[in-house]
C-alpha positions as CSV (number, residue, x, y, z in Angstrom):
1,X,-1.1,-12.2,-20.6
2,X,-2.4,-8.9,-19.2
3,X,-2.8,-8.0,-15.6
4,X,-4.6,-4.8,-14.4
5,X,-3.4,-3.2,-11.2
6,X,-5.1,-0.4,-9.4
7,X,-3.5,1.4,-6.4
8,X,-1.1,3.9,-5.2
9,X,2.2,4.4,-7.0
10,X,4.0,2.7,-4.1
11,X,1.7,-0.4,-4.4
12,X,1.9,-0.7,-8.2
13,X,5.6,-0.3,-8.2
14,X,6.0,-3.1,-5.6
15,X,3.7,-5.3,-7.8
16,X,5.9,-4.5,-10.8
17,X,8.9,-5.7,-8.8
18,X,7.0,-8.9,-7.9
19,X,6.2,-9.7,-11.5
20,X,9.5,-8.6,-12.9
21,X,10.5,-12.2,-13.7
22,X,7.1,-13.2,-15.1
23,X,6.1,-12.7,-18.8
24,X,3.1,-10.5,-18.3
25,X,1.9,-7.1,-19.5
26,X,1.1,-5.2,-16.3
27,X,-1.3,-2.3,-16.8
28,X,-1.3,0.2,-13.9
29,X,-4.1,2.6,-13.1
30,X,-4.5,5.3,-10.5
31,X,-6.1,4.3,-7.3
32,X,-9.1,6.6,-8.0
33,X,-9.8,5.2,-11.5
34,X,-13.3,3.7,-11.7
35,X,-13.5,2.6,-15.3
36,X,-15.7,-0.4,-15.9
37,X,-13.9,-3.7,-16.7
38,X,-14.9,-6.4,-19.1
39,X,-14.2,-10.2,-19.2
40,X,-11.4,-11.6,-21.4
41,X,-9.4,-8.3,-21.2
42,X,-7.2,-9.3,-18.3
43,X,-6.0,-12.6,-16.8
44,X,-6.7,-11.0,-13.3
45,X,-7.3,-7.7,-11.7
46,X,-5.5,-6.5,-8.5
47,X,-7.3,-3.7,-6.8
48,X,-4.6,-2.9,-4.2
49,X,-6.3,0.0,-2.4
50,X,-9.9,-1.3,-2.4
51,X,-10.4,-1.3,1.4
52,X,-9.4,2.4,1.5
53,X,-11.7,3.5,-1.4
54,X,-14.2,6.3,-0.8
55,X,-16.6,4.7,-3.3
56,X,-17.9,1.2,-3.6
57,X,-14.7,-0.8,-4.6
58,X,-16.6,-3.6,-6.3
59,X,-18.8,-1.5,-8.5
60,X,-16.4,-1.4,-11.4
61,X,-16.5,-5.2,-11.7
62,X,-20.2,-5.7,-12.0
63,X,-19.9,-6.8,-15.6
64,X,-17.3,-9.5,-14.8
65,X,-18.1,-13.2,-14.6
66,X,-14.9,-15.1,-15.2
67,X,-12.1,-12.6,-14.5
68,X,-10.7,-13.0,-10.9
69,X,-10.5,-9.9,-8.9
70,X,-8.0,-9.5,-6.0
71,X,-8.9,-6.7,-3.6
72,X,-7.1,-5.3,-0.6
73,X,-8.9,-6.8,2.3
74,X,-7.0,-5.8,5.5
75,X,-9.0,-2.8,6.8
76,X,-12.3,-4.4,5.6
77,X,-13.2,-8.1,5.1
78,X,-14.6,-9.3,1.8
79,X,-17.9,-9.9,3.6
80,X,-18.0,-6.2,4.6
81,X,-17.3,-5.1,1.1
82,X,-19.9,-7.5,-0.4
83,X,-22.6,-6.2,2.1
84,X,-21.9,-2.6,1.0
85,X,-22.0,-3.7,-2.6
86,X,-25.6,-5.0,-2.3
87,X,-25.5,-6.8,-5.6
88,X,-24.8,-10.4,-6.5
89,X,-21.1,-11.0,-7.0
90,X,-20.6,-13.2,-10.1
91,X,-16.9,-12.9,-10.6
92,X,-14.2,-14.8,-8.6
93,X,-13.4,-12.5,-5.6
94,X,-10.4,-12.8,-3.4
95,X,-8.8,-10.7,-0.7
96,X,-5.1,-9.9,-0.6
97,X,-2.8,-8.3,1.8
98,X,-1.7,-5.4,-0.4
99,X,-0.1,-3.1,2.2
100,X,3.4,-1.7,1.3
101,X,6.2,-4.2,2.0
102,X,3.7,-7.2,1.8
103,X,3.1,-7.3,-2.0
104,X,6.6,-8.3,-3.1
105,X,6.9,-11.4,-1.0
106,X,7.4,-15.0,-1.9
107,X,4.0,-16.0,-0.4
108,X,0.8,-13.9,-0.8
109,X,-1.8,-13.8,2.0
110,X,-5.2,-14.5,0.4
111,X,-8.8,-14.8,1.6
112,X,-11.6,-16.3,-0.4
113,X,-15.2,-15.0,-0.8
114,X,-16.6,-18.2,-2.4
115,X,-14.8,-21.4,-1.4
116,X,-16.0,-23.0,-4.7
117,X,-13.6,-20.7,-6.6
118,X,-10.3,-22.0,-5.0
119,X,-9.4,-23.8,-8.2
120,X,-9.4,-20.5,-10.1
121,X,-7.0,-19.1,-7.4
122,X,-4.6,-22.0,-7.8
123,X,-4.5,-21.6,-11.6
124,X,-3.9,-17.8,-11.5
125,X,-1.1,-18.0,-8.9
126,X,0.5,-20.9,-10.8
127,X,0.6,-18.7,-14.0
128,X,2.1,-15.9,-11.9
129,X,4.7,-18.2,-10.3
130,X,3.6,-16.9,-6.9
131,X,2.9,-19.0,-3.8
132,X,0.0,-18.2,-1.5
133,X,-1.5,-19.1,1.8
134,X,-5.2,-19.0,2.5
135,X,-6.4,-17.1,5.6
136,X,-9.9,-16.5,7.0
137,X,-11.9,-13.6,5.7
138,X,-11.4,-11.3,8.7
139,X,-10.4,-7.8,9.3
140,X,-6.6,-7.6,9.7
141,X,-6.0,-11.0,8.0
142,X,-3.1,-12.6,9.8
143,X,0.3,-10.9,9.3
144,X,-0.9,-7.3,9.6
145,X,-2.9,-8.3,12.7
146,X,0.2,-9.7,14.4
147,X,2.7,-7.1,13.2
148,X,0.5,-4.1,14.0
149,X,0.0,-5.3,17.5
150,X,3.8,-5.5,17.9
151,X,4.1,-1.9,16.5
152,X,1.5,-0.8,18.9
153,X,3.2,-2.4,21.9
154,X,6.5,-0.9,20.8
155,X,4.8,2.5,20.9
156,X,3.7,1.8,24.5
157,X,7.3,0.8,25.4
158,X,8.6,4.0,23.8
159,X,6.0,6.2,25.5
160,X,6.8,4.7,28.9
161,X,10.5,5.5,28.4
162,X,11.6,1.9,28.7
163,X,13.8,2.0,25.6
164,X,14.6,4.3,22.7
165,X,13.3,3.8,19.1
166,X,16.7,2.6,17.9
167,X,17.1,0.2,20.9
168,X,13.6,-1.3,20.2
169,X,14.2,-1.7,16.5
170,X,17.6,-3.3,17.0
171,X,16.3,-5.7,19.7
172,X,13.4,-6.9,17.5
173,X,15.7,-7.4,14.5
174,X,18.3,-9.3,16.5
175,X,15.8,-11.2,18.7
176,X,13.2,-12.2,16.2
177,X,15.1,-11.9,12.9
178,X,12.5,-9.5,11.5
179,X,13.7,-7.7,8.4
180,X,12.9,-4.3,10.0
181,X,12.3,-3.0,13.5
182,X,8.8,-2.1,14.4
183,X,9.3,1.6,14.0
184,X,11.3,1.2,10.8
185,X,8.6,-1.1,9.4
186,X,5.8,1.3,10.5
187,X,7.4,4.1,8.5
188,X,7.7,1.8,5.4
189,X,4.0,0.7,5.6
190,X,2.7,4.1,6.7
191,X,1.2,5.1,10.0
192,X,-2.2,5.7,8.5
193,X,-3.0,2.0,7.4
194,X,-1.6,0.7,10.7
195,X,-3.8,3.1,12.8
196,X,-6.9,2.4,10.7
197,X,-6.4,-1.3,10.7
198,X,-6.0,-1.4,14.5
199,X,-9.0,0.8,14.8
200,X,-11.0,-1.6,12.6
201,X,-9.8,-4.6,14.5
202,X,-10.9,-3.1,17.8
203,X,-14.3,-2.2,16.4
204,X,-14.7,-5.7,15.0
205,X,-13.5,-7.7,18.1
206,X,-13.7,-5.2,21.0
207,X,-10.4,-6.9,22.1
208,X,-8.3,-4.7,24.3
209,X,-5.2,-6.0,22.5
210,X,-6.0,-3.7,19.6
211,X,-6.5,-0.6,21.7
212,X,-4.3,2.1,20.1
213,X,-1.4,3.6,22.0
214,X,-1.8,7.4,22.4
215,X,1.6,7.9,20.8
216,X,0.6,6.0,17.7
217,X,-2.7,8.0,17.5
218,X,-0.8,11.3,17.8
219,X,1.6,10.3,15.0
220,X,-1.5,9.4,12.8
221,X,-3.3,12.7,13.6
222,X,-0.2,14.8,12.9
223,X,0.8,12.8,9.8
224,X,4.2,12.2,11.2
225,X,6.7,9.3,10.9
226,X,9.0,7.9,13.6
227,X,12.2,8.7,11.7
């Protein structure tokens, strides 16, 4: 069975690792590729950078009816992308948390555009030997929303001089059993998606919890990392 993956090299490489034990033919394309897709060519399509696309991310799938399409839906919800698309969506459309470090996990975080297509989702993930959890179709999904708030709060703590980067990272790993500290994790994910997701969350909710720390904003504007 063939799977099409579109995204950055970092994302497609992580998906390759995820599918390394599954008998599939994974076809990877550059994130800026916009070739039109046809039904019966792929078992599924993973558009891992859709919510960061400069063009309409759903336009390439207009001819599909049966092929399920999984699009990155952290910075933008499926509803937002569908509104921009301004055409009827005939194909099964799902959102996925496709940020770096979140793809190669035992459980995928998935949102659904049309609840009637949940059976299709179960079949695909069974074939891929991949477990999933359904989340609401909202900006930030669940895991990024929680983790990015923690990273933002860690930036406030660092900015205030309460603790060092290393102390904060060690405390979080030992205290919460996280695989990485907030600053280490921020560098692995990338400051850009963290900043842009928090900004989208604040615009969507107007909740002060998502107001971006000046330190994090400066790192984003300068294109810097924490380490």
